[in-house]
C-alpha positions as CSV (number, residue, x, y, z in Angstrom):
1,X,25.8,76.1,108.6
2,X,24.0,77.8,105.7
3,X,26.4,75.8,103.0
4,X,27.5,78.8,100.3
5,X,29.2,78.5,96.7
6,X,32.6,79.5,96.0
7,X,32.8,82.1,93.8
8,X,35.8,80.7,92.0
9,X,34.9,76.9,91.7
10,X,31.3,77.1,91.9
11,X,31.8,74.2,95.2
12,X,29.7,74.4,97.6
13,X,31.2,74.9,100.9
14,X,30.5,75.7,104.9
15,X,31.7,78.5,106.8
16,X,31.3,80.1,110.2
17,X,32.0,83.5,108.5
18,X,28.8,85.7,108.1
19,X,29.7,86.8,104.2
20,X,32.1,83.9,102.8
21,X,32.8,84.0,99.1
22,X,35.7,81.7,98.9
23,X,35.8,77.7,99.9
24,X,39.4,78.0,100.2
25,X,43.4,80.8,100.1
26,X,43.6,78.7,96.8
27,X,40.0,80.1,95.1
28,X,41.3,83.7,96.9
29,X,44.4,83.4,95.3
30,X,43.0,82.8,92.1
31,X,40.1,85.3,92.2
32,X,42.9,88.3,92.9
33,X,45.2,87.2,90.4
34,X,43.0,87.5,88.4
35,X,42.1,91.2,88.4
36,X,45.4,92.1,88.2
37,X,46.3,93.8,84.2
38,X,48.4,91.2,81.9
39,X,50.2,94.0,80.2
40,X,50.9,95.5,83.5
41,X,52.9,92.8,85.3
42,X,54.9,92.7,82.3
43,X,56.0,96.1,81.8
44,X,56.6,95.9,85.9
45,X,58.2,92.7,85.6
46,X,60.4,92.5,82.6
47,X,59.8,96.6,82.0
48,X,61.4,97.5,85.1
49,X,62.8,94.8,86.4
50,X,60.9,94.6,89.8
51,X,61.2,91.4,91.5
52,X,57.8,89.7,92.2
53,X,57.8,91.2,95.9
54,X,58.5,94.8,94.9
55,X,54.9,94.4,91.9
56,X,53.1,93.0,94.7
57,X,53.6,95.3,97.6
58,X,53.2,98.2,94.4
59,X,49.7,96.4,93.8
60,X,48.2,95.9,97.0
61,X,48.4,92.3,96.6
62,X,50.8,89.1,98.2
63,X,53.7,87.7,95.9
64,X,52.1,84.7,95.8
65,X,48.8,86.3,93.5
66,X,51.3,88.1,91.6
67,X,52.8,84.7,91.1
68,X,49.8,83.0,90.2
69,X,48.9,85.4,87.9
70,X,52.1,85.4,86.6
71,X,51.3,81.7,85.9
72,X,48.3,82.0,84.4
73,X,48.9,84.8,82.0
74,X,52.2,82.6,80.9
75,X,54.4,85.3,82.0
76,X,58.0,83.9,82.0
77,X,59.9,84.7,85.5
78,X,63.5,85.3,85.8
79,X,66.3,83.0,86.8
80,X,66.4,83.4,90.8
81,X,69.9,86.0,91.0
82,X,71.7,88.0,94.1
83,X,72.0,91.5,93.5
84,X,74.6,93.5,93.5
85,X,75.5,94.6,96.7
86,X,78.7,95.5,97.4
87,X,79.5,98.8,98.3
88,X,77.3,101.5,99.3
89,X,74.8,99.0,98.2
90,X,74.9,96.7,100.9
91,X,72.7,97.8,103.6
92,X,75.5,96.8,106.6
93,X,78.7,99.0,104.6
94,X,79.8,101.6,107.4
95,X,82.3,103.6,104.5
96,X,85.3,104.9,105.7
97,X,83.9,103.4,109.6
98,X,84.6,99.6,108.8
99,X,86.7,97.2,111.1
100,X,90.4,96.9,110.4
101,X,89.2,93.4,109.1
102,X,87.2,94.6,107.0
103,X,89.3,97.0,104.8
104,X,91.5,93.9,104.2
105,X,88.6,92.1,103.4
106,X,87.6,95.1,100.7
107,X,91.2,95.1,99.6
108,X,91.1,91.4,98.6
109,X,87.5,91.3,97.7
110,X,89.0,94.3,95.3
111,X,91.9,92.8,93.8
112,X,91.9,88.9,94.9
113,X,94.8,87.4,97.3
114,X,98.5,88.2,96.6
115,X,100.4,85.8,94.7
116,X,104.1,87.7,95.3
117,X,106.1,90.5,97.9
118,X,106.7,94.0,96.3
119,X,109.3,93.6,98.7
120,X,111.9,90.5,98.3
121,X,110.4,89.5,94.7
122,X,109.2,86.2,96.2
123,X,106.1,84.3,94.5
124,X,106.5,81.0,96.2
125,X,103.3,79.2,95.9
126,X,104.1,77.9,99.7
127,X,104.3,81.5,101.0
128,X,101.3,83.0,102.6
129,X,101.1,86.7,101.0
130,X,98.9,89.9,102.9
131,X,97.9,93.3,101.9
132,X,99.8,95.6,104.1
133,X,98.9,98.7,104.8
134,X,101.6,101.3,104.7
135,X,100.8,104.7,106.9
136,X,97.8,103.6,108.6
137,X,95.2,105.2,106.7
138,X,93.3,102.2,105.6
139,X,90.4,103.6,103.8
140,X,92.8,104.3,101.0
141,X,92.8,101.4,98.9
142,X,96.3,102.9,97.0
143,X,97.8,102.1,100.9
144,X,98.1,99.2,100.7
145,X,101.6,96.7,99.0
146,X,101.4,93.2,98.5
147,X,104.5,91.5,100.9
148,X,104.8,88.4,102.1
149,X,103.9,87.2,105.4
150,X,107.6,87.6,106.5
151,X,108.1,90.8,105.0
152,X,104.7,91.7,106.4
153,X,106.0,91.6,110.1
154,X,109.2,92.9,109.5
155,X,107.6,96.4,108.2
156,X,105.3,96.3,110.6
157,X,108.0,96.4,113.7
158,X,109.7,98.7,111.8
159,X,106.8,101.3,111.5
160,X,105.8,100.3,115.4
161,X,109.0,101.2,116.9
162,X,109.4,104.4,114.3
163,X,105.9,105.4,116.4
164,X,107.3,104.8,119.4
165,X,110.5,106.0,119.1
166,X,108.7,109.5,117.8
167,X,106.2,109.0,121.1
168,X,109.2,109.3,123.2
169,X,111.0,112.2,122.1
């Protein structure tokens, strides 16, 4: 097997590849990242707010190549943080076609867990409180009331009984 010289580090190496240029993946990545323009990286990363992965896709290289170039050029990386994925920004968002449980979870996410009952007025910390839907329109966030579990059950039974009587007529 003939010997070759690495284009980046100058170390001799052997390879089965008919036209090798690099002794390792690290040297190949180093060579690729050297082709990236520092000003362009700064603009995409800090100016446009792109992630390293998005920059890599845009420039046709790997994320590791972008990371290596940023490290070499002294470009500070942002602290990793989740992006806002609430509501329609979430890929799992179903809108008005969401489930019963999802609508109630939306209420708790937006307004917090209720700590008082709007029917009997109790604020006892040992009791359980829920968001009770008033008319059956779960998508309407204004159609909920804070209720203790006892009042919620009474309300639901009263509404169910009314609906049953209306159907029976």
